[in-house]
C-alpha positions in Angstrom: -202.7 -51.5 17.6 -204.2 -55.2 18.0 -202.8 -57.6 20.3 -199.7 -59.6 19.5 -198.1 -62.6 20.9 -194.8 -61.5 22.6 -191.4 -63.1 22.4 -189.0 -62.4 25.3 -185.8 -62.3 24.0 -183.2 -63.1 27.1 -179.6 -62.0 26.4 -177.0 -61.7 28.7 -173.3 -61.7 29.9 -172.1 -60.4 26.9 -169.0 -59.5 28.7 -167.9 -56.9 26.3 -164.2 -56.0 26.6 -163.3 -59.6 27.2 -160.9 -61.4 24.8 -163.2 -64.3 25.1 -166.3 -62.5 24.4 -168.6 -61.1 21.7 -166.9 -58.4 19.9 -167.7 -56.0 16.9 -165.9 -57.1 13.2 -164.0 -53.9 14.0 -164.2 -50.7 16.1 -162.5 -47.2 16.6 -161.6 -46.4 20.3 -160.3 -42.9 21.7 -156.6 -42.5 21.8 -155.1 -43.6 25.1 -151.7 -41.3 24.8 -151.6 -37.8 23.4 -149.6 -38.7 20.3 -152.0 -41.6 19.4 -154.8 -41.7 16.9 -157.8 -43.2 17.6 -157.2 -47.2 17.9 -159.0 -49.4 15.1 -159.5 -53.0 16.9 -160.6 -55.8 15.1 -162.2 -59.1 16.2 -160.5 -62.4 16.8 -161.0 -65.9 15.4 -163.2 -66.6 18.3 -164.7 -63.7 18.6 -165.7 -63.7 15.1 -167.8 -66.9 15.7 -169.3 -65.2 18.9 -170.6 -62.2 16.7 -171.7 -64.6 13.9 -173.8 -66.3 16.2 -175.2 -63.1 17.5 -176.2 -62.3 14.5 -177.6 -65.0 13.2 -179.7 -65.0 16.4 -180.7 -61.7 15.5 -181.9 -62.5 12.1 -183.6 -65.8 13.6 -185.8 -63.7 15.5 -186.8 -61.3 12.7 -187.7 -64.1 10.6 -189.7 -66.2 12.7 -191.2 -63.7 15.1 -192.1 -61.2 12.8 -195.3 -60.4 13.9 -194.6 -60.3 17.7 -193.8 -57.9 20.0 -190.4 -58.0 20.9 -189.3 -57.7 24.5 -185.5 -57.7 24.7 -183.8 -57.9 28.1 -180.2 -57.9 28.6 -179.8 -59.7 31.9 -176.7 -58.8 33.5 -172.8 -58.2 32.9 -172.8 -56.1 29.7 -169.2 -55.6 30.3 -166.1 -57.7 31.7 -164.8 -54.8 33.4 -161.3 -55.1 35.0 -160.9 -57.5 38.0 -158.7 -59.4 39.4 -155.8 -58.6 37.7 -157.2 -60.3 34.3 -155.0 -60.0 31.4 -157.7 -61.7 29.4 -159.0 -58.4 27.7 -159.4 -57.0 24.4 -159.3 -53.1 25.3 -157.4 -51.8 28.5 -159.9 -49.5 29.7 -163.5 -49.7 31.1 -165.1 -46.9 28.9 -163.7 -49.0 26.3 -166.0 -52.0 27.0 -168.9 -49.7 27.5 -168.5 -48.5 23.9 -168.0 -52.4 22.4 -171.1 -52.9 24.2 -173.3 -50.4 22.8 -171.9 -51.1 19.4 -172.7 -54.7 19.7 -176.5 -53.8 20.8 -176.8 -51.3 18.2 -176.1 -53.9 15.3 -178.2 -56.6 17.5 -181.2 -54.3 17.6 -180.9 -53.3 14.0 -180.6 -57.0 12.7 -183.6 -58.4 14.8 -186.1 -55.8 13.6 -186.6 -54.0 16.7 -189.2 -51.4 16.5 -190.2 -48.4 18.9 -193.3 -50.2 20.1 -191.5 -53.1 21.1 -189.2 -53.0 24.4 -185.6 -53.1 25.6 -184.5 -53.6 29.4 -181.3 -53.6 31.1 -180.7 -55.7 34.8 -177.8 -55.3 36.8 -174.8 -57.5 36.7 -171.9 -58.4 38.9 -170.4 -55.5 40.3 -167.2 -56.7 40.0 -167.5 -56.8 36.1 -169.6 -54.2 35.7 -169.6 -51.3 38.5 -171.8 -48.6 37.6 -171.8 -49.0 33.6 -175.1 -50.6 33.1 -176.7 -47.4 34.1 -174.7 -45.6 31.5 -175.3 -47.9 29.0 -178.9 -47.8 29.9 -178.9 -44.1 29.2 -177.3 -44.5 26.1 -180.5 -46.7 24.9 -182.9 -44.2 26.4 -184.0 -43.4 22.8 -185.3 -46.7 22.5 -187.3 -46.5 26.0 -184.8 -48.5 27.7 -185.1 -49.2 31.4 -182.7 -50.1 34.3 -183.5 -52.6 37.1 -182.1 -54.8 40.0 -184.9 -56.9 39.4 -187.8 -56.9 36.5 -191.3 -57.5 36.8 -193.0 -57.7 33.7 -196.8 -58.7 33.1 -197.9 -60.2 29.9 -201.5 -61.0 29.3 -201.9 -61.8 32.7 -198.5 -63.7 33.1 -195.7 -62.6 35.4 -192.1 -63.2 33.9 -189.5 -61.9 36.2 -185.7 -61.1 35.7 -182.7 -61.2 37.6 -179.0 -61.8 37.1 -178.3 -64.2 39.6 -180.5 -66.5 41.3 -180.4 -70.6 41.7 -177.4 -72.3 40.4 -177.1 -74.4 37.0 -175.7 -77.5 39.0 -173.5 -80.3 37.2 -174.0 -84.0 36.1 -176.8 -85.7 38.0 -177.4 -82.3 40.0 -178.2 -80.2 37.0 -181.2 -78.1 37.4 -181.8 -78.9 41.2 -180.8 -76.0 42.7 -183.1 -74.0 40.1 -186.0 -76.3 40.6 -185.3 -75.6 44.7 -185.3 -72.0 43.9 -188.7 -71.6 42.0 -190.1 -74.2 44.8 -188.8 -71.7 47.9 -190.2 -68.9 46.0 -193.9 -70.4 45.6 -193.8 -71.0 49.4 -192.2 -67.9 50.4 -194.9 -66.4 48.2 -197.4 -68.1 50.3 -196.3 -67.4 53.6 -195.7 -63.8 52.7 -199.2 -63.3 50.7 -197.0 -62.0 47.6 -197.3 -62.8 44.0 -195.8 -65.4 42.5 -194.3 -65.3 38.8 -195.3 -67.6 36.3 -191.6 -67.4 35.0 -187.9 -66.5 36.4 -185.5 -66.0 33.9 -181.8 -65.6 35.4 -178.3 -65.4 33.9 -174.7 -65.5 35.5 -173.9 -69.1 35.1 -173.3 -69.5 31.2 -175.2 -72.6 31.0 -178.6 -72.9 29.7 -180.9 -74.4 32.1 -184.8 -75.0 32.5 -186.5 -76.2 35.5 -190.4 -76.0 36.9 -192.4 -76.6 39.8 -195.7 -77.7 40.1 -198.4 -77.1 42.8 -202.5 -77.1 43.1 -202.4 -77.9 39.4 -200.4 -75.3 38.2 -196.7 -75.0 36.5 -194.1 -72.4 37.5 -190.9 -72.3 35.4 -187.3 -71.1 35.8 -184.3 -70.7 33.4 -181.1 -69.5 33.1 -179.5 -68.0 29.9 -176.4 -69.0 28.0 -174.0 -66.5 27.6 -171.6 -64.7 24.8 -168.5 -65.1 26.1 -166.3 -68.6 26.1 -164.5 -69.8 29.1 -161.9 -67.3 30.9 -158.8 -68.6 32.9 -161.3 -68.0 35.8 -164.1 -70.2 34.2 -161.7 -72.9 33.9 -161.2 -72.9 37.5 -164.6 -72.4 38.7 -166.5 -75.1 36.4 -163.9 -77.2 35.6 -165.0 -79.8 32.5 -168.4 -78.2 32.4 -169.9 -77.2 29.2 -170.1 -73.2 28.5 -172.9 -72.3 26.5 -172.8 -69.7 23.8 -176.5 -68.2 22.7 -179.4 -66.8 24.0 -183.0 -67.8 25.1 -186.6 -67.3 23.8 -189.8 -67.2 25.8 -193.3 -66.9 24.1 -196.3 -65.3 26.0 -199.5 -65.6 23.5 -202.3 -63.4 23.7 -204.0 -66.0 25.7 -201.5 -66.2 28.5 -200.1 -69.5 27.3 -196.3 -69.5 28.2 -194.0 -71.2 25.3 -190.2 -71.8 26.2 -188.5 -72.1 23.4 -185.1 -74.3 23.1 -182.6 -71.8 23.1 -180.5 -70.8 20.1 -177.2 -72.0 21.2 -173.6 -71.7 19.1 -172.5 -75.2 19.2 -176.1 -76.7 17.8 -176.0 -77.4 14.0 -178.6 -74.8 12.1 
């Protein structure tokens, strides 16, 4: 097969199972009680918006990157889990959350035109949310060649693209992006000191706030980005990031066959199409 440009599709923080996160139009889940039938659940109005935007993103990718090799990475926090006595759940069991995520991802892969010579990767998220479920989810997608990683390191046409769930912070106001810039700068100098390889692009998540930063040294520029999420603010979110935006969508980073990196504007829900 001839060489093709690569489009890195960075999807993260779907937090499936949360009543503030992406959810399929309807799903049948196993009964909880001996006298129950399967539970047929449907999305709320907010979850409908999230699902429709996810499908919009998938169709956008299929239309605009039809001839590209697709590298899809779910960069952590696939499910919400049950933590801190949260009551903001669409379904009461962790196994439900796994089934919801699997249904969402199956639909996304179909809608974006995923082919068997494309790639699907999972990166471990925050154990408070996911526990060991992301390994199980990866196993469900083994027929797509899915991998599971704590730190995912890819090389595409000589460019090193690294993924990790939580890294430099997004920051706020006049400090937005500073933490991410400092992280890529620190990684550069650690790589020098320790004589290790340096990535061209680090993609992280966790903060639900699309952010980009760069650092230039010796006539070369290194990039870092934080992906948006597919979860609206929870009660916890309003406390830890009060009055700050919460971005919904996914990130895109292209690597051409000549090794040129192009970081595309993220596909955010609130922007006009």
